[in-house]
C-alpha positions, 0 to 999 in steps of 0.5 A: 348199368347205365341209367338203370343203376339206381334201380339195382343199387339197394343203398342208393346213389350217395350223391342223390342221398346227400342232395336230399331236402325236406321238399324232395322227401315230401314229394316222394312221400306224397307219391308213394307212401300210403297204406294201400301201397305199403306192407307192415310186417311185425315179427317176433314173440308178440301178442296179437291182441296187444299189437293190433290195437297198437298198430291201429293207434299209430297208423289208424289215421293214415289215409289211403291214397285216392289213386293207385300209386303203381298206375299213377307212377309206373316203373319205367322199362329198363333199357337192355344192356348195350354191351358186355362187361368183363372184369378179370382180377388177378392176384398172386395171393389168390389161392382159389380161382372163382368164376362169377357170371351175372347176366341180364335175362328176360324181365318178368314184366314182359316175358314171365315164362322166359324168366322160369327158363332163365332161373332153371338154366342158372340153377342147372349151371350152378350144380356141382354135377353140371358139365361147366362146373365139373370142367372148370373145377377138374382143370383147376380153372375155378374152385367156385362157379357162380352163375347168377340171373335174378328174376326182376320186374324190369 
């Protein structure tokens, strides 16, 4: 993934997490953590007449930013992948061969229409009736076929 790895790794980079300081956390907070850049979700069996006043009590004094964080600190463009990477894992213990194919398709930022085509393409290939899936499963080359493209704002 190159320099885009941190944008794909949900848990974050372990070394970066370990290097966190109060100063770094304060910098991040001052860039992004404002009520006009957040979403509060409350789920469950709640009484809204009790929850709304409590939310106001806890967050009511939290001031909005004087700027749009998304415009002030835009997410940089992701670099296209420069090479293909293939990994084959063989094991005598494997009883069920699988084909997992993940690919970087078009990004939503610059080519939204193409992401729809990529989503449909992946969906079609994943269907049990697709020629790819049938050919691999009928020959025993794979018991499971998963083709993944994730629509992302890159």
